N, C-alpha and C positions, 0 to 999 in steps of 0.2 A: 290332498290325498297322502297318508302316510303308509311307508312300507313296513310291514311285519316284520320283527325281529329275522325271522327266516320261514321261508315257505318251505314247507316239508312235502307238498304234493302239488301235481299238476292243476288239481280241482283246488285247492288253495289260492294258486296264483291265478286261476280262472275268475275267482268269483271276488278277490282282494283288490285286484288293479286292472286299470284297462291295458291292452296291449303294449300302446306305445312305453308305458312305465315298464312292463314286463320287460321290453326290448332294453329300455334305459338300463335296468336293474342286471340284466343279463350281459350287456357289455360291460356294465361296471366290474361286476364280479370276474368275468372272461379276461379283462385288461388286468386286474389285480391276480389272477392266477397266471397268464402268461409272463407278466414283469417277475414275479417270485419265480417263475420256472428259469426265466432267462438269467436272473441274477445269479441262481444256484448253479445253473451251468456254467457261467462264466467265472464264478469261484472254484469249481471243481475243475475246471482248465487251466486255473491259475492266470487267468486272462482279466479278472476283474479289477478295474482301475476304478476306485472311489471318485476321482477327479474328473473322471469322465464318463462313469455310469451312476453317480450321485453316491452320496454317504447313507442316506435314509435305509432303514432296514426293510425289508419286503416279506414279510411273513407270508408262508403259504396258506389257502383257503383252509379254513376249519371243516371237520367233517359235517357239520350244519351247512355250511357254504356251498360244500360241492353237491350234497343234496338240494338245497334250493337253485342252484346252476342246472342240475337235471331237469327239476320239476319245472323252472322256467321255460329251459329247451323244449320240453314236451308240451307245454300249454301253448307256447309260439307256434311250434308246428303245426300243434292241431287246429289253433285258429287260423293261421295264413294257408294250411290245405283243407279246408272246408269245402265239402262238396258242393256247397253253393257256387263256389268259383267254376266249377265244371257246367254247372246250369246256366250261368251266366254267359259264359264262352259259347256254349252250345247255342243257347239265344242269339249270340251276335253273329253267328255262322262258323264257328270252328268246328270243324269235323272230327269224329271220333278218332280216326287214325292221326290227326295232329295232337288230339290230347293224349292219345295212348304214349306218342313220342316224346311228348313234353314231360310226362310223369315218368317215363321209362316203365312202361308197363305193357299189357297186351290189351287190343281193343275189347276184346270180348269181358276181359277182367273190369275195364272202367266203365264198361256198360252195364255190368251187372251190379257195381258199387252205387253208379248212378239209379239205378232202379232201387236198390237198396234205400237208398237216401230219398227217393221220390215215394216209395212206398211209408216211411216213417212221416214225411211230410203231409202226405194224405191222411194217416192214422192221427195226427196232429190235430189236422182239421176237422177231423170226425168229433173229436172231444170239445175243440175250441175253434170255432167257426171263423174268429178273425185271424187266426194264426194257420201257417202251413199251406199247402197246396189245396186249391178248392176240386172238385171232382172234374171240371175242365181242363184245369191245370194238371191235374193228374193224368189224365187220359192222354193228354199232349206230350207230357213227359213218357208215359210208358210205350208212347209210338216213337217217340226219339230213340229210347234206350234199344228197341228191337230193331232198328233200321242200320245196319251195318255201313260204314263210309265204302265210298265208291272204288275208293284208291286201292 
């Protein structure tokens, strides 16, 4: 899979490459940015030593690369912060209190977000029966969302 010249939105990153490639590209741009900033800082301080720090030029990211870096960061975060992760954690026995603590949120907020996700999954299943949550799965998710942690 080839990388587009520049990814302008998180939607583009989402559809153009798998998350593993997004992370590679993000790391590549981030390292380039960090390297350029470090060199600029050393030059500004007067401590830049070509023998020690290398003689190659390290240009800053272009505007398009900064946009791409932002788009990739957003896409990666939306992918890895997907609500299905909460669902799978709940099925494994993680409590709402634990989830709220981990995501640095309020238990009621994460329960509402989960319910909204379950609603969307159920709606998806109504249109496409092979996708989303079946009525039974949806009922179980709704019950889970309604029950607060004991802690």
